[in-house]
C-alpha positions in Angstrom: 0.0 0.0 0.0 2.8 2.5 0.9 4.4 2.1 -2.6 1.0 3.0 -4.1 0.3 6.1 -2.0 3.8 7.4 -1.4 4.1 9.3 -4.7 0.7 10.9 -4.1 1.7 11.8 -0.5 4.9 13.4 -1.7 3.2 15.4 -4.4 0.6 16.6 -2.0 3.2 17.5 0.7 5.4 19.4 -1.8 2.5 21.4 -3.1 1.3 22.3 0.5 4.9 23.1 1.5 5.1 25.6 -1.4 1.8 27.1 -0.3 3.1 27.6 3.2 6.4 29.0 2.1 4.6 31.5 -0.2 1.9 32.6 2.3 3.4 31.9 5.7 5.3 34.2 8.1 8.9 33.8 9.3 9.5 32.7 12.9 9.6 35.2 15.6 13.1 35.6 17.2 11.8 33.5 20.1 10.6 30.7 17.9 13.8 30.9 15.8 15.7 30.2 19.0 13.3 27.2 19.6 14.1 26.0 16.2 17.8 26.3 16.8 17.4 24.3 20.0 15.5 21.6 18.1 18.5 21.2 15.8 17.3 23.2 12.8 20.3 24.5 10.8 18.3 27.1 8.8 15.5 28.5 11.0 15.3 31.6 8.8 13.8 29.4 6.0 10.9 28.2 8.2 7.5 29.7 7.5 4.4 29.2 9.6 0.8 29.5 8.3 -2.2 29.6 10.6 -5.2 27.9 9.1 -8.8 27.2 10.2 -8.1 23.5 9.7 -5.2 21.5 8.4 -6.0 20.7 4.8 -6.7 17.1 3.8 -5.5 15.6 0.5 -8.1 15.8 -2.3 -7.2 12.3 -3.6 -9.8 10.0 -2.0 -7.3 7.1 -1.5 -4.7 9.3 0.1 -7.2 11.1 2.2 -8.6 7.8 3.5 -5.1 6.6 4.3 -4.1 9.7 6.3 -7.3 9.6 8.3 -7.1 5.9 9.0 -3.4 6.2 10.1 -4.3 9.2 12.4 -1.9 11.5 10.5 -4.6 14.1 9.7 -8.0 14.7 10.9 -10.3 17.1 12.9 -7.9 17.1 15.9 -4.8 17.8 14.0 -3.3 21.1 15.2 0.1 21.2 13.5 1.7 19.7 10.4 5.3 20.2 9.1 6.1 19.8 5.4 9.8 20.6 4.8 10.3 24.2 6.0 6.6 24.9 6.1 4.5 24.5 9.2 0.7 24.6 9.4 -0.7 25.6 12.7 -4.4 25.4 13.4 -5.8 28.8 14.5 -6.0 29.1 18.3 -3.6 26.2 19.0 -0.2 27.9 18.6 1.9 27.3 21.8 5.5 26.8 22.7 5.2 23.0 22.9 3.6 22.7 19.5 6.0 25.0 17.8 9.1 23.2 19.3 7.6 19.8 18.3 7.0 21.0 14.7 10.5 22.6 14.6 12.0 19.2 15.5 10.2 17.8 12.4 11.9 20.6 10.3 15.2 19.3 11.6 14.2 15.7 10.7 13.3 16.9 7.1 16.8 18.6 7.0 18.4 15.4 8.0 16.5 13.4 5.5 17.4 15.8 2.8 14.0 16.2 1.1 10.3 15.9 1.6 10.3 12.7 -0.4 13.0 11.0 1.7 11.4 12.1 5.0 8.0 10.9 4.0 9.3 7.5 2.9 10.8 6.9 6.3 8.0 8.6 8.3 5.1 6.8 6.7 6.9 3.5 6.9 7.2 4.1 10.7 3.6 5.0 11.0 2.5 1.9 9.2 4.8 -0.3 11.1 4.3 0.8 14.7 1.6 3.4 14.6 1.7 7.2 15.0 2.3 7.4 18.7 5.2 4.9 18.7 6.8 6.1 15.5 10.5 7.0 16.3 10.3 10.3 14.5 7.2 11.3 16.5 8.8 10.1 19.7 11.9 12.2 18.9 9.7 15.3 18.2 7.8 14.9 21.4 11.2 14.8 23.3 11.9 18.3 22.0 8.6 19.8 23.2 9.3 22.7 25.5 7.0 25.1 27.4 
């Protein structure tokens, strides 16, 4: 299943990342420091975009897969796609921003959205969202 949906997921993530980078705002100095503490090498490239809800993929198969895996849904408050971070309106806080900045670091380490998603989605399918090593790592960097 991953082999079938991965190209769709990458295309969707790259398109959404471009949207965030075009419309989002740079990090504040405080959040830039948080990004640096999370390991991000280029915090100045990060953009955050507050949205009413985190967008779901239009493709029915990809949308169903993301909802079933718990990756996206009505309770999703943050999503990182490369240097772009979606934050759901009313949910921005230090813990969420530091968590999402750690995901930016993970994208940097992976080298691309495609490489990150291949590893991340495999983890989600193997052990579930909560136990996925990249999520465990991001939670370890949450700070108030």
